[in-house]
C-alpha positions in Angstrom: -21.3 -63.8 -7.8 -24.8 -62.9 -8.9 -26.3 -59.7 -7.5 -28.3 -60.4 -4.4 -32.1 -60.1 -4.8 -33.5 -57.1 -3.1 -36.1 -59.1 -1.1 -33.5 -61.4 0.1 -31.3 -58.6 1.5 -34.3 -56.8 3.1 -35.6 -60.0 4.7 -32.1 -60.9 5.9 -31.8 -57.5 7.6 -35.0 -58.2 9.6 -34.4 -61.9 10.3 -33.3 -61.3 13.9 -36.9 -60.7 15.0 -38.2 -64.2 15.3 -35.0 -65.5 17.0 -35.3 -62.6 19.5 -38.8 -63.7 20.3 -37.7 -67.3 20.9 -34.7 -66.2 23.0 -36.9 -64.1 25.2 -39.4 -66.9 25.7 -36.5 -69.2 26.8 -35.0 -66.5 29.1 -38.4 -66.1 30.8 -38.9 -69.8 31.1 -42.2 -69.5 29.3 -42.2 -73.0 27.9 -41.9 -74.5 31.4 -44.7 -72.2 32.6 -47.0 -73.5 29.9 -46.1 -77.2 30.3 -48.9 -78.0 32.8 -52.1 -76.3 31.4 -53.4 -73.6 29.1 -53.1 -70.2 30.8 -54.1 -66.6 30.1 -51.5 -63.8 29.9 -53.1 -62.3 32.9 -52.7 -65.4 35.0 -49.0 -65.8 34.0 -48.2 -62.1 34.5 -49.8 -62.1 38.0 -47.8 -65.2 39.1 -44.5 -63.7 37.9 -45.2 -60.0 38.2 -44.8 -59.4 34.5 -46.6 -56.9 32.2 -49.7 -58.8 30.9 -50.4 -56.8 27.7 -46.7 -57.0 26.7 -46.7 -60.8 27.5 -49.7 -61.3 25.2 -47.8 -59.7 22.3 -45.0 -62.1 22.9 -47.3 -65.1 23.2 -49.1 -64.2 20.0 -45.8 -64.1 18.2 -44.8 -67.5 19.5 -48.2 -68.8 18.4 -47.8 -67.7 14.7 -44.2 -69.1 14.9 -45.7 -72.5 15.7 -44.3 -73.0 19.2 -47.6 -72.6 21.1 -51.3 -72.6 20.5 -54.0 -70.1 21.4 -57.6 -71.1 22.2 -60.2 -68.8 23.6 -57.6 -66.4 25.0 -55.5 -69.2 26.6 -52.0 -70.3 25.5 -50.5 -73.8 25.7 -47.5 -75.5 24.1 -48.5 -77.2 20.9 -48.7 -80.9 21.4 -46.1 -81.6 18.7 -43.6 -79.4 20.6 -44.4 -80.5 24.2 -41.4 -82.9 24.5 -39.0 -80.8 22.5 -39.6 -77.7 24.6 -39.5 -79.5 27.9 -36.6 -78.6 30.1 -36.1 -82.3 30.7 -35.8 -83.2 27.0 -32.6 -85.2 26.5 -31.7 -83.5 23.2 -31.0 -80.3 25.1 -32.9 -77.8 23.0 -33.8 -75.4 25.8 -30.2 -75.3 27.2 -28.9 -74.7 23.7 -31.2 -71.8 23.1 -30.5 -70.5 26.6 -26.8 -70.4 25.7 -27.5 -68.6 22.4 -29.4 -66.0 24.5 -26.3 -65.3 26.5 -24.4 -64.4 23.3 -27.0 -61.9 22.1 -25.3 -58.8 23.6 -21.9 -59.9 22.5 -23.1 -60.2 18.8 -24.8 -56.8 19.2 -21.4 -55.3 19.9 -19.9 -56.5 16.6 -19.9 -53.1 15.0 -18.2 -51.5 18.0 -15.6 -54.3 18.1 -14.5 -53.6 14.6 -14.6 -49.8 14.9 -12.6 -50.0 18.2 -11.5 -46.5 19.1 -12.7 -45.0 15.8 -16.0 -43.2 15.0 -19.0 -44.8 13.5 -20.1 -43.3 10.2 -22.9 -40.8 10.8 -26.3 -41.8 9.4 -29.2 -39.5 8.5 -31.9 -41.5 10.3 -34.7 -39.4 8.7 -33.4 -39.9 5.2 -33.0 -43.7 5.8 -36.5 -43.9 7.3 -38.1 -42.1 4.3 -36.2 -44.1 1.8 -37.3 -47.4 3.5 -40.9 -46.4 3.7 -40.9 -45.2 0.0 -39.5 -48.6 -1.1 -42.5 -50.3 0.5 -45.1 -47.6 -0.3 -44.4 -47.2 -4.0 -45.3 -50.8 -4.6 -48.5 -50.7 -2.6 -49.7 -47.2 -3.5 -51.0 -47.6 -7.0 -53.2 -50.6 -6.0 -54.6 -48.8 -3.0 -55.2 -45.7 -5.1 -57.2 -47.8 -7.6 -59.1 -49.4 -4.7 -60.2 -46.2 -2.9 -60.5 -43.9 -6.0 -59.3 -40.6 -4.5 -60.4 -38.7 -7.6 -63.9 -38.8 -6.2 -62.9 -35.9 -4.0 -61.6 -32.5 -5.0 -59.0 -32.3 -2.3 -57.3 -34.6 0.1 -55.0 -34.6 3.1 -52.2 -37.2 3.3 -51.4 -37.5 7.1 -48.0 -39.0 7.9 -47.3 -38.9 4.2 -43.6 -39.6 4.4 -42.0 -39.8 0.9 -45.3 -38.8 -0.7 -45.7 -42.2 -2.4 -49.5 -42.2 -1.8 -49.9 -38.6 -2.8 -48.0 -39.3 -6.0 -50.3 -42.3 -6.7 -53.4 -40.3 -6.0 -52.3 -37.4 -8.3 -51.5 -39.9 -11.0 -55.2 -40.6 -11.2 -56.2 -36.9 -11.3 -53.8 -34.0 -11.4 -56.7 -31.7 -10.7 -56.8 -32.8 -7.1 -55.7 -30.3 -4.4 -53.2 -32.2 -2.3 -51.8 -31.5 1.2 -49.2 -33.7 2.8 -48.6 -33.5 6.5 -45.5 -34.8 8.3 -42.6 -33.8 10.6 -40.2 -31.1 9.2 -37.2 -33.4 9.1 -39.3 -35.8 7.0 -40.5 -33.2 4.6 -36.9 -32.2 3.8 -36.7 -35.5 2.0 -40.3 -35.6 0.7 -39.7 -32.7 -1.7 -37.1 -34.7 -3.6 -39.5 -37.6 -4.2 -42.3 -35.2 -5.3 -40.0 -33.4 -7.7 -38.8 -36.7 -9.2 -42.4 -37.6 -9.8 -43.1 -34.3 -11.5 -45.8 -33.2 -9.1 -44.1 -31.0 -6.5 -46.0 -28.0 -7.6 -49.3 -29.8 -7.0 -48.7 -30.6 -3.3 -48.9 -28.3 -0.3 -46.5 -29.5 2.4 -47.7 -29.0 6.0 -44.9 -29.4 8.6 -45.7 -30.5 12.1 -46.8 -33.3 14.4 -50.2 -34.7 13.4 -51.4 -34.6 17.0 -50.8 -30.9 17.5 -50.7 -29.1 14.1 -53.9 -27.6 12.7 -55.3 -29.7 9.8 -56.8 -27.9 6.8 -60.6 -27.9 6.6 -63.2 -29.0 4.0 -61.2 -32.0 2.8 -62.9 -34.6 0.7 -60.5 -37.3 1.8 -58.2 -37.7 4.8 -55.7 -40.5 4.3 -53.9 -42.0 7.4 -51.0 -44.0 6.2 -49.3 -46.3 8.8 -50.0 -43.9 11.6 -52.3 -45.5 14.2 -50.0 -48.4 15.0 -47.6 -46.0 16.7 -50.4 -44.5 18.9 -52.4 -45.5 22.0 -56.1 -46.0 21.9 -56.7 -42.5 23.3 -54.4 -40.9 20.8 -55.9 -42.8 17.9 -59.3 -41.4 18.9 -57.9 -37.8 19.0 -56.5 -38.3 15.5 -59.8 -39.6 14.3 -61.5 -36.6 15.8 -59.1 -34.3 14.0 -59.8 -36.1 10.8 -63.6 -35.8 11.4 -63.2 -32.0 11.9 -61.0 -31.7 8.8 -63.5 -33.3 6.5 -66.3 -31.7 4.7 -69.8 -33.2 5.2 -69.9 -36.5 3.3 -66.1 -36.7 3.2 -64.3 -39.9 4.1 -61.4 -41.1 6.1 -59.2 -44.0 4.8 -56.7 -45.8 7.0 -53.9 -47.9 5.6 -52.2 -50.2 8.2 -52.0 -53.7 9.6 -55.6 -54.6 10.4 -55.6 -57.6 12.7 -58.1 -60.5 12.9 -60.2 -60.6 16.0 -57.9 -63.3 17.6 -55.0 -61.1 16.7 -53.1 -63.9 14.9 -53.5 -62.6 11.3 -51.9 -61.3 9.3 -48.7 -63.0 10.5 -46.6 -60.0 9.6 -48.8 -57.9 11.8 -48.3 -60.2 14.8 -44.5 -59.8 14.5 -44.9 -56.0 13.8 -46.7 -55.8 17.1 -43.6 -57.0 18.8 -41.7 -54.2 17.1 -44.2 -51.7 18.4 -43.8 -53.1 21.9 -40.0 -52.6 21.9 -39.7 -49.4 19.7 -42.6 -47.2 20.9 -44.0 -46.2 24.3 -47.7 -46.9 23.4 -47.8 -48.4 19.9 -49.7 -51.5 18.9 -51.6 -53.1 16.1 -55.4 -52.9 16.0 -58.2 -55.2 15.0 -61.0 -54.0 12.7 -63.5 -53.9 15.5 -61.1 -51.7 17.6 -60.6 -49.3 14.7 -64.4 -49.2 14.0 -65.2 -48.4 17.6 -62.7 -45.5 17.6 -64.1 -44.1 14.4 -67.7 -44.4 15.5 -67.0 -42.8 18.8 -66.1 -39.5 17.1 -69.0 -39.6 14.7 -68.0 -41.6 11.6 -70.5 -43.8 9.9 -70.5 -46.7 7.4 -67.2 -48.0 8.6 -66.0 -50.9 6.6 -63.0 -53.1 6.0 -62.2 -52.5 2.3 -59.1 -54.7 2.2 -57.1 -56.9 4.5 -53.6 -58.0 3.6 -50.2 -59.3 4.9 -48.1 -56.4 3.9 -49.5 -53.6 6.0 -52.0 -53.0 3.2 -55.2 -53.4 5.2 -57.6 -50.6 4.3 -60.5 -49.2 6.4 -62.9 -46.6 5.2 -65.5 -44.5 7.0 -67.6 -41.4 6.2 -68.6 -38.1 7.9 -72.4 -37.7 7.8 -73.7 -35.2 5.3 -75.8 -33.6 8.0 -76.5 -33.7 11.7 
């Protein structure tokens, strides 16, 4: 048997996400609700006493999956799917999917069923998280480093720096940069190994703590926020932007790397499905559009906010500057 390709294995491990969206839609009876006329999430939620923002996340996912259509904030079943998704369709698609939904919890217990009375192997969740993020980041980091040219500054702060993949890529362009990487202590335990392997551990100051509460270093030329804002509420994003503003020297800049959503919130496709992940895995997280990010940055004083790059793989890049005076 040939060795499995890495992308195939990774994609397979996440392939439950779209089926879960479909199963939830059927469990809620959403396709029946949308049979009559286009509706807003608010109208549906009010009728059924559901959470409207959460429902919109689900509806957007169903839209990019091709089940429904979104027009001017209203959702309707795509014409090509209207008969198929009808509860009266003779082919029995909805009952079949409903039955599959009843099996979800049983399949989720597969590991426990095999272990029986034994113990599950202990996993280092922080180590697994850092390794996963590094696998993604090390592919994206050199291109983003070339795009934003961090060597234009003399020092930078990498917030939520994880494995240090971006810090490593920035230092590869100029080892004279003074680098500070901020992340939680349990993450930094693993960061050191990646920095040492890249031969730049002595060039990086590690700052342990939560980005929202720890004191950030001052007079930075560049503050880099890597995949951070999608885990935060609007208010917490603004507090982080304010901390970045205070950390920068006059004329310094902030650069954000994350999913940057289109104004209708349907692109990039990966960002739509990632928004579902934030809904179920965080108390307040969500993906943001460029206009939402721009408003937050401008509210704390940043100027010249621009979308440097959009992309499918959480490689959207937004840049803004702290004024040189005033």
